[in-house]
C-alpha positions in Angstrom: 0.4 -0.2 -0.3 1.2 3.9 -1.1 1.9 6.4 1.4 -1.2 8.0 0.3 -3.7 5.4 0.3 -2.1 4.2 4.0 -3.1 7.7 5.7 -6.7 8.1 3.3 -7.3 4.6 5.1 -6.4 6.0 8.7 -7.7 9.7 8.1 -10.9 8.3 7.7 -13.6 11.0 6.1 -11.9 13.1 3.4 -12.6 15.4 0.7 -11.0 14.6 -2.6 -10.3 18.0 -4.3 -8.5 19.4 -7.6 -4.7 17.2 -6.6 -5.5 16.7 -3.1 -7.6 16.0 -0.4 -8.8 17.3 2.7 -9.7 16.0 6.3 -10.3 16.7 9.6 -6.7 16.9 11.4 -6.9 14.3 13.9 -4.8 16.8 16.0 -6.6 18.4 17.3 -10.7 19.5 17.8 -11.7 20.4 13.7 -15.2 21.0 13.0 -14.0 22.0 9.7 -11.7 20.0 7.9 -8.2 21.6 7.8 -5.8 18.8 7.1 -4.5 19.7 3.1 -3.1 16.1 2.4 -1.3 15.3 -1.2 1.2 13.4 -2.9 4.5 14.2 -3.4 6.4 13.9 -6.8 8.8 10.9 -5.8 5.6 9.5 -3.8 6.0 11.2 -0.4 2.8 12.8 1.6 2.7 15.7 2.2 0.4 17.2 4.8 -0.6 20.6 5.9 -2.9 21.7 8.9 -3.9 25.1 8.2 -4.6 25.4 12.2 -1.2 25.1 13.2 -0.7 21.0 13.9 3.2 19.3 13.9 3.4 16.6 10.8 4.9 15.2 13.7 1.6 15.5 16.0 -1.1 14.5 13.6 1.2 11.3 12.2 1.3 10.7 15.6 -2.2 10.6 16.0 -2.9 8.2 13.6 -0.7 5.5 15.3 2.3 6.0 12.5 5.5 7.6 12.4 7.3 10.7 10.0 9.0 7.8 7.9 5.6 6.3 7.0 5.3 9.2 5.0 7.8 8.2 2.3 7.6 5.2 -0.2 10.0 2.4 0.5 14.0 3.5 -1.2 15.3 1.3 -3.9 17.0 -1.2 -1.0 14.4 -2.1 0.8 14.7 1.0 3.8 12.1 3.7 4.1 13.2 7.2 5.0 13.4 10.9 3.4 14.9 11.7 0.7 16.6 15.1 0.1 14.9 18.1 0.2 11.7 18.1 1.4 9.2 20.4 3.1 9.4 20.3 6.9 7.3 21.6 9.1 8.2 25.3 9.6 7.8 25.6 6.0 11.2 26.3 5.1 12.8 23.1 2.4 15.1 21.0 4.7 18.4 19.4 3.1 20.5 15.7 4.8 23.7 16.8 3.4 25.6 13.8 2.6 28.8 15.4 3.2 30.7 18.2 4.9 29.0 18.9 8.4 28.1 16.4 10.0 26.4 13.8 7.1 22.8 13.0 7.3 22.8 16.4 9.7 19.3 18.5 8.4 19.7 21.9 7.2 17.0 24.5 6.3 17.0 26.5 3.7 14.8 29.9 3.8 11.5 29.7 1.2 12.0 29.8 -2.4 16.0 29.6 -2.2 18.9 26.6 -2.8 
């Protein structure tokens, strides 16, 4: 099962829109759907709670881990790929060389 399918199944009720889904956020009382869910080009799940909930809190409420938002890699392990948007909205990269390998570094929106 793809990560998006799993997440939508756990959310239960959602509304399909033009290229994304809207659902009630499981991390807070939500009388109106405020959670946007979509799929990135590489198959990762993209979440945005318009009430400001952290993605880690949303995922935890569903009984998942952050790694469950990513498709399996070619070697069978699930891990984030280079360049995903963190909860703060900044583009986050994993460095493979230089400072501590694998340490996240944030870049302001629109910059690379």
